[in-house]
C-alpha positions as CSV (number, residue, x, y, z in Angstrom):
1,X,-64.0,-8.4,41.1
2,X,-60.7,-9.1,42.9
3,X,-62.0,-7.4,46.0
4,X,-65.2,-9.5,46.0
5,X,-63.3,-12.8,45.6
6,X,-60.8,-11.8,48.4
7,X,-63.7,-10.8,50.6
8,X,-65.5,-14.1,49.9
9,X,-62.3,-16.1,50.7
10,X,-61.7,-14.1,53.8
11,X,-65.3,-14.6,55.0
12,X,-65.3,-18.3,54.5
13,X,-61.9,-18.7,56.1
14,X,-62.8,-16.5,59.0
15,X,-66.0,-18.4,59.5
16,X,-64.0,-21.7,59.6
17,X,-61.5,-20.1,62.0
18,X,-64.2,-18.8,64.3
19,X,-66.1,-22.1,64.3
20,X,-63.3,-24.2,65.5
21,X,-63.6,-22.8,69.0
22,X,-59.9,-22.5,69.3
23,X,-58.3,-21.7,72.6
24,X,-55.8,-19.0,73.4
25,X,-52.9,-21.2,72.7
26,X,-54.0,-21.6,69.1
27,X,-54.9,-17.9,68.7
28,X,-51.4,-16.9,70.0
29,X,-49.9,-19.4,67.6
30,X,-51.7,-17.7,64.7
31,X,-50.5,-14.3,66.0
32,X,-46.9,-15.4,65.9
33,X,-47.0,-16.8,62.3
34,X,-44.6,-15.7,59.7
35,X,-47.5,-14.8,57.3
36,X,-49.1,-11.9,59.1
37,X,-51.0,-10.5,56.1
38,X,-52.9,-13.7,55.6
39,X,-53.2,-15.5,58.9
40,X,-53.2,-12.5,61.2
41,X,-55.9,-10.9,59.0
42,X,-58.3,-13.6,60.3
43,X,-57.3,-12.9,63.9
44,X,-57.8,-9.1,63.4
45,X,-61.2,-9.8,62.0
46,X,-62.1,-12.2,64.8
47,X,-61.1,-9.7,67.4
48,X,-63.0,-6.9,65.7
49,X,-66.1,-9.1,65.5
50,X,-65.9,-10.0,69.2
51,X,-65.2,-6.4,70.4
52,X,-67.4,-4.3,68.1
53,X,-70.3,-4.3,70.5
54,X,-68.3,-3.9,73.7
55,X,-69.6,-0.5,75.0
56,X,-66.6,0.5,77.1
57,X,-64.0,0.5,74.4
58,X,-63.4,4.0,73.2
59,X,-64.3,4.6,69.6
60,X,-60.8,5.9,68.7
61,X,-59.2,2.6,69.7
62,X,-57.9,1.0,66.5
63,X,-58.2,-2.7,65.5
64,X,-54.4,-2.8,65.7
65,X,-54.5,-1.6,69.3
66,X,-57.1,-4.2,70.1
67,X,-54.9,-6.9,68.5
68,X,-51.9,-5.9,70.5
69,X,-53.9,-5.8,73.7
70,X,-55.1,-9.3,73.1
71,X,-51.7,-10.6,72.1
72,X,-50.0,-9.1,75.2
73,X,-52.8,-10.5,77.4
74,X,-52.2,-14.0,76.0
75,X,-48.4,-13.7,76.4
76,X,-48.7,-12.4,80.0
77,X,-51.4,-14.8,81.1
78,X,-50.3,-18.3,80.0
79,X,-52.5,-19.9,82.7
80,X,-55.6,-18.8,80.9
81,X,-54.7,-19.8,77.4
82,X,-56.7,-23.0,77.6
83,X,-59.9,-21.0,77.6
84,X,-62.0,-20.3,74.5
85,X,-60.5,-17.5,72.4
86,X,-63.7,-15.4,72.4
87,X,-63.7,-15.3,76.2
88,X,-60.0,-14.4,76.3
89,X,-60.5,-11.5,73.8
90,X,-63.3,-10.2,76.0
91,X,-61.2,-10.5,79.1
92,X,-58.2,-8.7,77.6
93,X,-60.3,-5.8,76.3
94,X,-62.3,-5.5,79.6
95,X,-59.1,-5.4,81.5
96,X,-57.7,-2.7,79.3
97,X,-60.9,-0.7,79.1
98,X,-63.1,-1.4,82.1
99,X,-66.5,0.2,82.2
100,X,-66.7,3.1,84.6
101,X,-69.2,2.7,87.3
102,X,-71.7,5.4,87.6
103,X,-73.0,6.7,90.9
104,X,-76.6,5.6,91.7
105,X,-79.2,8.2,91.1
106,X,-81.3,9.4,94.0
């Protein structure tokens, strides 16, 4: 029962977090919080949700690695932090794991 209640709270909170259309500044602020088990859990979930269907990320890349890649990208690219957080997550992971171009057939 505890797991169900926690999952429900996490889902509702994550939905609220995702619907605010926060930018990279707000996302980085959440990442730097002193309550990583609660606040960062939502950021982990958000990053996972955005990146789960990105085809060029190797399957062995952990959510923790994805989180660190996004955090480093936000810290190293302050000029882009005004952009929507979903776009920044995608940019960070595409930079870290670009799709390999295949030679044309024929």
